[in-house]
Every structure is written in structure tokens, then in C-alpha cells.
MIGU-899633 format. One record per atom (N, C-alpha, C): x, y, z; residue number from 1. Coordinates in steps of 0.1 Angstrom, whole numbers, padded with zeros to 4 digits, always signed. Example, Ala and Ser with C-alpha at 12.3 -4.5 7.8 and 13.67 -1.06 7.14 Angstrom:
2
     u     v     w pos
 +0132 -0057 +0078   1
 +0123 -0045 +0078   1
 +0132 -0033 +0078   1
 +0128 -0022 +0071   2
 +0137 -0011 +0071   2
 +0129 +0000 +0079   2
***
This chain:
211
     u     v     w pos
 +0008 -0012 +0000   1
 +0000 +0000 +0000   1
 +0009 +0012 +0000   1
 +0005 +0023 -0008   2
 +0013 +0036 -0008   2
 +0004 +0047 -0001   2
 +0009 +0059 -0002   3
 +0002 +0070 +0004   3
 -0002 +0080 -0007   3
 -0014 +0087 -0005   4
 -0018 +0097 -0015   4
 -0012 +0110 -0011   4
 -0014 +0121 -0018   5
 -0009 +0133 -0015   5
 -0013 +0139 -0001   5
 -0025 +0135 +0003   6
 -0030 +0140 +0017   6
 -0026 +0131 +0028   6
 -0017 +0120 +0025   7
 -0012 +0112 +0035   7
 -0020 +0099 +0037   7
 -0032 +0098 +0031   8
 -0040 +0086 +0033   8
 -0035 +0074 +0024   8
 -0036 +0062 +0029   9
 -0032 +0051 +0022   9
 -0041 +0048 +0010   9
 -0036 +0042 +0000  10
 -0044 +0039 -0012  10
 -0036 +0031 -0021  10
 -0042 +0025 -0031  11
 -0035 +0016 -0041  11
 -0025 +0024 -0049  11
 -0014 +0018 -0052  12
 -0004 +0024 -0061  12
 -0008 +0021 -0075  12
 -0009 +0031 -0083  13
 -0013 +0029 -0097  13
 -0001 +0025 -0105  13
 -0002 +0015 -0113  14
 +0008 +0010 -0122  14
 +0006 +0015 -0136  14
 +0016 +0021 -0142  15
 +0014 +0026 -0155  15
 +0009 +0015 -0165  15
 +0000 +0018 -0174  16
 -0005 +0008 -0183  16
 +0007 +0002 -0191  16
 +0017 +0010 -0194  17
 +0028 +0005 -0203  17
 +0035 -0006 -0196  17
 +0035 -0007 -0182  18
 +0043 -0017 -0175  18
 +0035 -0030 -0172  18
 +0022 -0030 -0175  19
 +0014 -0042 -0173  19
 +0016 -0052 -0184  19
 +0019 -0065 -0180  20
 +0022 -0075 -0191  20
 +0009 -0078 -0198  20
 +0010 -0081 -0211  21
 -0002 -0085 -0219  21
 +0002 -0094 -0230  21
 -0007 -0104 -0233  22
 -0004 -0113 -0244  22
 -0004 -0106 -0257  22
 -0013 -0095 -0257  23
 -0014 -0088 -0270  23
 -0001 -0080 -0273  23
 +0007 -0077 -0262  24
 +0020 -0070 -0265  24
 +0032 -0080 -0267  24
 +0029 -0093 -0266  25
 +0040 -0103 -0268  25
 +0043 -0103 -0283  25
 +0055 -0107 -0286  26
 +0059 -0109 -0300  26
 +0049 -0118 -0308  26
 +0046 -0115 -0320  27
 +0036 -0123 -0327  27
 +0042 -0137 -0329  27
 +0055 -0139 -0331  28
 +0060 -0152 -0333  28
 +0059 -0161 -0321  28
 +0059 -0155 -0309  29
 +0057 -0163 -0297  29
 +0043 -0167 -0295  29
 +0034 -0159 -0298  30
 +0019 -0162 -0297  30
 +0016 -0174 -0307  30
 +0021 -0172 -0319  31
 +0019 -0183 -0329  31
 +0025 -0196 -0325  31
 +0037 -0196 -0319  32
 +0043 -0208 -0315  32
 +0035 -0215 -0304  32
 +0030 -0207 -0295  33
 +0022 -0213 -0284  33
 +0009 -0219 -0289  33
 +0002 -0212 -0298  34
 -0010 -0218 -0304  34
 -0008 -0230 -0312  34
 +0004 -0230 -0319  35
 +0006 -0242 -0328  35
 +0011 -0254 -0320  35
 +0016 -0252 -0308  36
 +0022 -0263 -0301  36
 +0011 -0272 -0296  36
 -0001 -0266 -0293  37
 -0012 -0274 -0287  37
 -0017 -0285 -0297  37
 -0021 -0282 -0309  38
 -0025 -0293 -0318  38
 -0014 -0302 -0322  38
 -0002 -0298 -0322  39
 +0009 -0306 -0325  39
 +0011 -0317 -0314  39
 +0009 -0312 -0302  40
 +0011 -0322 -0290  40
 +0000 -0333 -0291  40
 -0012 -0329 -0294  41
 -0023 -0338 -0294  41
 -0021 -0348 -0306  41
 -0015 -0343 -0317  42
 -0013 -0351 -0329  42
 -0002 -0361 -0326  42
 +0008 -0357 -0318  43
 +0019 -0366 -0315  43
 +0014 -0377 -0306  43
 +0005 -0374 -0296  44
 +0000 -0384 -0288  44
 -0008 -0394 -0296  44
 -0016 -0389 -0305  45
 -0024 -0398 -0314  45
 -0015 -0407 -0322  45
 -0004 -0402 -0328  46
 +0005 -0411 -0335  46
 +0011 -0422 -0326  46
 +0015 -0418 -0314  47
 +0021 -0428 -0305  47
 +0011 -0439 -0302  47
 -0002 -0435 -0299  48
 -0011 -0445 -0295  48
 -0015 -0454 -0307  48
 -0017 -0447 -0319  49
 -0021 -0455 -0331  49
 -0011 -0464 -0336  49
 +0002 -0462 -0333  50
 +0013 -0471 -0337  50
 +0017 -0480 -0326  50
 +0011 -0479 -0314  51
 +0015 -0487 -0303  51
 +0008 -0501 -0304  51
 +0015 -0512 -0303  52
 +0009 -0525 -0304  52
 -0001 -0527 -0294  52
 +0000 -0521 -0282  53
 -0009 -0523 -0271  53
 -0023 -0516 -0274  53
 -0023 -0507 -0284  54
 -0035 -0500 -0287  54
 -0044 -0508 -0297  54
 -0039 -0519 -0302  55
 -0046 -0528 -0311  55
 -0054 -0538 -0303  55
 -0066 -0540 -0307  56
 -0075 -0549 -0299  56
 -0071 -0564 -0302  56
 -0072 -0572 -0292  57
 -0069 -0587 -0295  57
 -0079 -0593 -0304  57
 -0076 -0604 -0310  58
 -0086 -0611 -0319  58
 -0097 -0616 -0311  58
 -0109 -0617 -0317  59
 -0120 -0623 -0311  59
 -0118 -0637 -0306  59
 -0123 -0641 -0295  60
 -0121 -0654 -0289  60
 -0128 -0665 -0298  60
 -0123 -0676 -0299  61
 -0128 -0688 -0306  61
 -0135 -0697 -0297  61
 -0147 -0701 -0300  62
 -0155 -0711 -0293  62
 -0159 -0722 -0302  62
 -0155 -0734 -0298  63
 -0158 -0746 -0307  63
 -0172 -0751 -0305  63
 -0179 -0754 -0315  64
 -0193 -0759 -0314  64
 -0195 -0768 -0327  64
 -0207 -0774 -0327  65
 -0210 -0782 -0339  65
 -0212 -0773 -0351  65
 -0207 -0778 -0362  66
 -0207 -0770 -0374  66
 -0221 -0768 -0379  66
 -0225 -0756 -0383  67
 -0238 -0754 -0389  67
 -0238 -0759 -0404  67
 -0249 -0758 -0410  68
 -0249 -0762 -0425  68
 -0241 -0752 -0432  68
 -0235 -0756 -0443  69
 -0227 -0747 -0451  69
 -0236 -0737 -0458  69
 -0233 -0725 -0456  70
 -0240 -0714 -0462  70
 -0236 -0712 -0477  70
 -0245 -0707 -0485  71
 -0242 -0704 -0499  71
 -0230 -0694 -0500  71
 -0221 -0697 -0509  72
 -0210 -0688 -0511  72
 -0199 -0690 -0501  72
 -0199 -0701 -0494  73
 -0189 -0704 -0484  73
 -0182 -0717 -0487  73
 -0169 -0717 -0486  74
 -0160 -0729 -0488  74
 -0157 -0735 -0474  74
 -0161 -0747 -0472  75
 -0157 -0754 -0459  75
 -0144 -0761 -0461  75
 -0135 -0758 -0451  76
 -0122 -0765 -0451  76
 -0122 -0776 -0441  76
 -0119 -0788 -0446  77
 -0119 -0800 -0437  77
 -0105 -0805 -0434  77
 -0101 -0802 -0422  78
 -0088 -0806 -0418  78
 -0087 -0821 -0415  78
 -0075 -0826 -0413  79
 -0073 -0840 -0412  79
 -0078 -0846 -0399  79
 -0079 -0838 -0389  80
 -0083 -0844 -0375  80
 -0096 -0839 -0370  80
 -0105 -0834 -0379  81
 -0118 -0831 -0375  81
 -0123 -0817 -0374  81
 -0114 -0808 -0373  82
 -0118 -0794 -0372  82
 -0122 -0788 -0386  82
 -0132 -0780 -0387  83
 -0136 -0774 -0399  83
 -0135 -0759 -0398  83
 -0133 -0753 -0409  84
 -0133 -0738 -0410  84
 -0141 -0734 -0422  84
 -0147 -0722 -0421  85
 -0155 -0717 -0432  85
 -0148 -0704 -0438  85
 -0148 -0703 -0451  86
 -0142 -0692 -0457  86
 -0151 -0686 -0468  86
 -0154 -0674 -0468  87
 -0163 -0667 -0478  87
 -0156 -0668 -0491  87
 -0162 -0673 -0501  88
 -0157 -0674 -0515  88
 -0155 -0660 -0521  88
 -0162 -0650 -0516  89
 -0161 -0637 -0521  89
 -0149 -0630 -0516  89
 -0144 -0633 -0503  90
 -0133 -0626 -0497  90
 -0120 -0634 -0498  90
 -0121 -0648 -0499  91
 -0109 -0656 -0498  91
 -0108 -0666 -0510  91
 -0096 -0670 -0512  92
 -0094 -0682 -0521  92
 -0087 -0692 -0513  92
 -0091 -0705 -0515  93
 -0086 -0716 -0507  93
 -0078 -0726 -0516  93
 -0065 -0728 -0512  94
 -0057 -0738 -0520  94
 -0054 -0750 -0511  94
 -0057 -0762 -0516  95
 -0054 -0774 -0509  95
 -0043 -0782 -0516  95
 -0033 -0786 -0508  96
 -0022 -0794 -0513  96
 -0020 -0807 -0506  96
 -0019 -0818 -0513  97
 -0016 -0831 -0506  97
 -0002 -0832 -0502  97
 +0001 -0836 -0490  98
 +0014 -0838 -0485  98
 +0017 -0853 -0484  98
 +0030 -0856 -0486  99
 +0034 -0870 -0485  99
 +0039 -0874 -0471  99
 +0047 -0865 -0465 100
 +0054 -0868 -0452 100
 +0052 -0856 -0443 100
 +0043 -0858 -0433 101
 +0033 -0868 -0432 101
 +0022 -0867 -0442 101
 +0015 -0877 -0445 102
 +0004 -0877 -0454 102
 -0008 -0868 -0449 102
 -0014 -0861 -0457 103
 -0025 -0852 -0453 103
 -0027 -0841 -0463 103
 -0037 -0832 -0460 104
 -0040 -0821 -0469 104
 -0037 -0808 -0461 104
 -0028 -0800 -0467 105
 -0025 -0787 -0461 105
 -0033 -0776 -0469 105
 -0039 -0767 -0461 106
 -0047 -0757 -0468 106
 -0041 -0743 -0466 106
 -0041 -0735 -0476 107
 -0036 -0721 -0476 107
 -0048 -0712 -0480 107
 -0052 -0703 -0471 108
 -0063 -0694 -0473 108
 -0058 -0680 -0475 108
 -0061 -0675 -0487 109
 -0056 -0662 -0491 109
 -0067 -0651 -0492 109
 -0064 -0639 -0488 110
 -0073 -0628 -0491 110
 -0073 -0624 -0505 110
 -0085 -0623 -0511 111
 -0086 -0619 -0525 111
 -0082 -0604 -0526 111
 -0075 -0600 -0537 112
 -0072 -0586 -0540 112
 -0062 -0581 -0530 112
 -0055 -0589 -0522 113
 -0046 -0584 -0512 113
 -0032 -0583 -0519 113
 -0024 -0574 -0513 114
 -0010 -0573 -0518 114
 -0002 -0586 -0516 114
 +0007 -0588 -0525 115
 +0015 -0601 -0524 115
 +0021 -0604 -0511 115
 +0025 -0593 -0503 116
 +0032 -0595 -0491 116
 +0023 -0597 -0479 116
 +0010 -0597 -0481 117
 +0000 -0600 -0470 117
 +0000 -0615 -0467 117
 +0003 -0619 -0455 118
 +0004 -0634 -0452 118
 -0010 -0641 -0453 118
 -0009 -0654 -0453 119
 -0021 -0662 -0455 119
 -0023 -0670 -0442 119
 -0035 -0676 -0442 120
 -0038 -0686 -0431 120
 -0033 -0700 -0436 120
 -0027 -0707 -0427 121
 -0023 -0721 -0430 121
 -0031 -0730 -0420 121
 -0037 -0740 -0426 122
 -0045 -0750 -0418 122
 -0038 -0763 -0420 122
 -0033 -0769 -0409 123
 -0025 -0782 -0410 123
 -0024 -0788 -0397 123
 -0018 -0799 -0395 124
 -0016 -0805 -0382 124
 -0005 -0797 -0375 124
 -0005 -0798 -0362 125
 +0005 -0790 -0354 125
 +0019 -0796 -0355 125
 +0027 -0791 -0364 126
 +0040 -0796 -0366 126
 +0050 -0785 -0369 126
 +0061 -0787 -0376 127
 +0071 -0777 -0379 127
 +0066 -0766 -0389 127
 +0055 -0768 -0395 128
 +0050 -0758 -0404 128
 +0048 -0745 -0396 128
 +0045 -0746 -0383 129
 +0041 -0735 -0375 129
 +0053 -0731 -0366 129
 +0065 -0736 -0369 130
 +0077 -0733 -0360 130
 +0079 -0718 -0357 130
 +0078 -0710 -0368 131
 +0081 -0696 -0366 131
 +0070 -0689 -0356 131
 +0058 -0694 -0358 132
 +0047 -0688 -0349 132
 +0049 -0693 -0335 132
 +0055 -0704 -0333 133
 +0056 -0710 -0319 133
 +0069 -0705 -0312 133
 +0079 -0702 -0320 134
 +0092 -0699 -0313 134
 +0100 -0687 -0318 134
 +0097 -0682 -0330 135
 +0104 -0670 -0335 135
 +0097 -0657 -0332 135
 +0085 -0656 -0337 136
 +0077 -0643 -0336 136
 +0075 -0639 -0321 136
 +0072 -0649 -0312 137
 +0071 -0645 -0298 137
 +0083 -0638 -0293 137
 +0095 -0641 -0297 138
 +0107 -0635 -0292 138
 +0108 -0621 -0297 138
 +0104 -0617 -0309 139
 +0105 -0604 -0314 139
 +0092 -0596 -0312 139
 +0083 -0600 -0305 140
 +0070 -0593 -0303 140
 +0071 -0583 -0291 140
 +0064 -0572 -0293 141
 +0063 -0562 -0282 141
 +0053 -0567 -0271 141
 +0044 -0575 -0275 142
 +0034 -0580 -0266 142
 +0029 -0594 -0271 142
 +0027 -0604 -0262 143
 +0021 -0617 -0266 143
 +0011 -0620 -0255 143
 +0001 -0628 -0259 144
 -0009 -0632 -0250 144
 -0015 -0646 -0255 144
 -0022 -0652 -0246 145
 -0028 -0665 -0250 145
 -0040 -0667 -0241 145
 -0049 -0676 -0246 146
 -0061 -0680 -0238 146
 -0065 -0694 -0242 146
 -0073 -0700 -0234 147
 -0078 -0713 -0237 147
 -0090 -0712 -0247 147
 -0090 -0722 -0256 148
 -0102 -0724 -0265 148
 -0111 -0733 -0258 148
 -0124 -0730 -0258 149
 -0133 -0738 -0251 149
 -0145 -0742 -0261 149
 -0151 -0754 -0258 150
 -0162 -0758 -0265 150
 -0175 -0752 -0259 150
 -0186 -0756 -0264 151
 -0199 -0750 -0260 151
 -0202 -0753 -0245 151
 -0196 -0764 -0240 152
 -0198 -0768 -0226 152
 -0188 -0762 -0217 152
 -0179 -0754 -0222 153
 -0169 -0748 -0213 153
 -0156 -0756 -0212 153
 -0155 -0768 -0218 154
 -0143 -0777 -0217 154
 -0132 -0771 -0226 154
 -0120 -0772 -0221 155
 -0108 -0767 -0228 155
 -0106 -0775 -0240 155
 -0105 -0768 -0252 156
 -0103 -0775 -0265 156
 -0091 -0771 -0272 156
 -0082 -0763 -0266 157
 -0070 -0759 -0273 157
 -0065 -0746 -0267 157
 -0055 -0741 -0274 158
 -0048 -0728 -0270 158
 -0048 -0718 -0282 158
 -0051 -0706 -0279 159
 -0051 -0695 -0289 159
 -0041 -0685 -0284 159
 -0030 -0683 -0292 160
 -0019 -0675 -0289 160
 -0017 -0664 -0300 160
 -0014 -0652 -0296 161
 -0012 -0641 -0306 161
 -0002 -0631 -0300 161
 +0003 -0622 -0309 162
 +0012 -0612 -0305 162
 +0013 -0601 -0315 162
 +0020 -0590 -0310 163
 +0021 -0578 -0319 163
 +0036 -0574 -0320 163
 +0040 -0572 -0332 164
 +0054 -0567 -0334 164
 +0054 -0551 -0331 164
 +0066 -0545 -0331 165
 +0067 -0531 -0328 165
 +0059 -0523 -0339 165
 +0059 -0529 -0351 166
 +0052 -0522 -0362 166
 +0037 -0522 -0361 166
 +0031 -0530 -0351 167
 +0017 -0531 -0349 167
 +0011 -0543 -0356 167
 +0019 -0550 -0364 168
 +0014 -0562 -0371 168
 +0011 -0573 -0361 168
 +0001 -0580 -0364 169
 -0004 -0591 -0355 169
 -0002 -0605 -0361 169
 +0003 -0614 -0353 170
 +0003 -0628 -0357 170
 -0006 -0636 -0348 170
 -0009 -0648 -0353 171
 -0018 -0657 -0344 171
 -0015 -0671 -0347 171
 -0016 -0679 -0337 172
 -0014 -0694 -0338 172
 -0024 -0700 -0329 172
 -0032 -0709 -0335 173
 -0043 -0716 -0328 173
 -0040 -0731 -0329 173
 -0040 -0738 -0317 174
 -0037 -0752 -0317 174
 -0049 -0759 -0310 174
 -0055 -0769 -0316 175
 -0066 -0776 -0311 175
 -0062 -0789 -0305 175
 -0070 -0794 -0295 176
 -0067 -0807 -0289 176
 -0068 -0819 -0298 176
 -0074 -0817 -0309 177
 -0075 -0828 -0319 177
 -0062 -0830 -0326 177
 -0053 -0820 -0326 178
 -0040 -0821 -0333 178
 -0040 -0812 -0345 178
 -0051 -0805 -0348 179
 -0052 -0795 -0359 179
 -0046 -0782 -0354 179
 -0041 -0774 -0363 180
 -0036 -0761 -0360 180
 -0039 -0751 -0372 180
 -0039 -0738 -0369 181
 -0041 -0728 -0379 181
 -0034 -0716 -0374 181
 -0030 -0708 -0384 182
 -0023 -0695 -0380 182
 -0019 -0687 -0391 182
 -0015 -0675 -0388 183
 -0010 -0666 -0399 183
 +0002 -0658 -0393 183
 +0011 -0654 -0402 184
 +0023 -0646 -0398 184
 +0020 -0631 -0396 184
 +0029 -0623 -0391 185
 +0026 -0609 -0388 185
 +0019 -0602 -0400 185
 +0007 -0596 -0397 186
 -0001 -0590 -0407 186
 -0007 -0577 -0402 186
 -0009 -0567 -0410 187
 -0015 -0554 -0406 187
 -0028 -0557 -0399 187
 -0032 -0549 -0389 188
 -0045 -0552 -0382 188
 -0057 -0553 -0390 188
 -0058 -0545 -0401 189
 -0070 -0546 -0409 189
 -0072 -0559 -0416 189
 -0061 -0564 -0422 190
 -0061 -0577 -0429 190
 -0062 -0588 -0418 190
 -0055 -0587 -0407 191
 -0056 -0597 -0397 191
 -0070 -0599 -0392 191
 -0078 -0589 -0390 192
 -0092 -0590 -0386 192
 -0100 -0598 -0396 192
 -0096 -0597 -0409 193
 -0103 -0605 -0419 193
 -0099 -0619 -0418 193
 -0086 -0622 -0416 194
 -0082 -0636 -0415 194
 -0088 -0642 -0402 194
 -0090 -0634 -0392 195
 -0096 -0640 -0380 195
 -0110 -0645 -0382 195
 -0117 -0640 -0392 196
 -0130 -0645 -0395 196
 -0130 -0660 -0398 196
 -0119 -0664 -0405 197
 -0118 -0678 -0408 197
 -0114 -0686 -0396 197
 -0104 -0681 -0389 198
 -0099 -0688 -0376 198
 -0111 -0690 -0367 198
 -0119 -0680 -0365 199
 -0130 -0680 -0355 199
 -0142 -0688 -0359 199
 -0142 -0693 -0372 200
 -0153 -0701 -0377 200
 -0151 -0716 -0373 200
 -0140 -0719 -0366 201
 -0136 -0733 -0363 201
 -0148 -0740 -0357 201
 -0151 -0752 -0361 202
 -0162 -0760 -0356 202
 -0159 -0775 -0358 202
 -0167 -0784 -0353 203
 -0165 -0798 -0356 203
 -0178 -0804 -0362 203
 -0176 -0814 -0370 204
 -0187 -0820 -0378 204
 -0197 -0826 -0369 204
 -0210 -0826 -0373 205
 -0221 -0833 -0366 205
 -0218 -0848 -0365 205
 -0210 -0853 -0374 206
 -0208 -0868 -0374 206
 -0196 -0871 -0366 206
 -0189 -0861 -0359 207
 -0178 -0863 -0351 207
 -0180 -0857 -0337 207
 -0173 -0862 -0327 208
 -0175 -0857 -0314 208
 -0163 -0849 -0311 208
 -0164 -0839 -0301 209
 -0154 -0830 -0297 209
 -0142 -0837 -0291 209
 -0144 -0850 -0287 210
 -0133 -0857 -0281 210
 -0124 -0865 -0290 210
 -0128 -0864 -0303 211
 -0120 -0871 -0313 211
 -0106 -0865 -0315 211
***
């Protein structure tokens, strides 16, 4: 508090020129502050969108009796009883007879996909899936697994997946029958489409889940 000319106390007036004001700040400083806000939010968005942990896990697979084959659907019949359905509009299915061990190996490809997009392989659980079982988990930023169950809640296999630093997802599914299916690291959009085939797993009405 200061004193007025008659000796009474009163507020000290500060000249207007000495009061700080954003309007009196250099224009380049104001522009920099305003530009930093959207840039910061954009940087956070990029970090989260490229983070493997920001990608949702694949939908869980539940084994049940196979429904009737719908029109426009190709049913894949694995050697040990598990069946998969693939839309003929979205996928092409290639079957190849193997000698050692004998059986039929299926490769399911996305139609109109780039050549570097991986495919689903359906086969028995052997060295065909070696990379999915022992290599990709080592180089993944995140891996997880869960039990596959049938309609009664009984464990019917293992569903394992992971994300690379790039955000690409791989998946490996092993059934208690001895069948397996999986795909190598794939961009999330295409991986979600491949999951449609994996999650269609079922067993024939003429077979039991204990086979």
C-alpha cells in the first residue's frame, strides 16, 4: 500500500505500459504457443495409433457343432476333424496333398490383397508353425494367450497371438484334436479379416469333440 498526497493510504497505480499483456507479446511467440497445442495432441495420437498395445486382441474362438454350409462359403476339412468356413467372395482356398506326413495342407488367401500379405495355414500341429511358436514371440512387443473352449466350457485348445513393434499381429491356434491354424505378422485390418476364418472353427455333426 502507498500514500496519497494527503497522507492517506491507497493503491499504487501501475502505468499501463508496465502491465504484461499477451497482446503485447511478439507475434512469433503467440503463434508458436498456439501451434504447439494441436501438434502435441497429434503426437499423442500417432504414438497410440502405432502402439501394439492400442490394437485390440482377436475375437475369442469357441468350438461348437458346425452349422450347415451357407451359400458362397467354402468349408475347409482338416485332417483331424476341425472345420473352417471361408467366404468365397473374400478368400481363395488352396489345398495341397502332402506325402510326409500324409494329409492335406490348406492355404487361405485374401482376394485382392497385396502379395506381401500373409495367408492362413491350416494343417496339423508340426514344424510348419515353427516360426509362430518360437520365433515371432521372441521379437514381439506383446504376446498373450487364452484357452479355446467348446460350448460346454471344456478346454479344447490354445489361442496365442502377439504384436510386433510395427503393430502387425500374428496368431497361432492349436486344437486338442491335433489340428492347428495360424498366420504370420499381418497389418491389423487384414488380420481382422483372417480372424473370421480362424474363429469359424467347428466340428462336424458326425464327429465328437473328443476325437
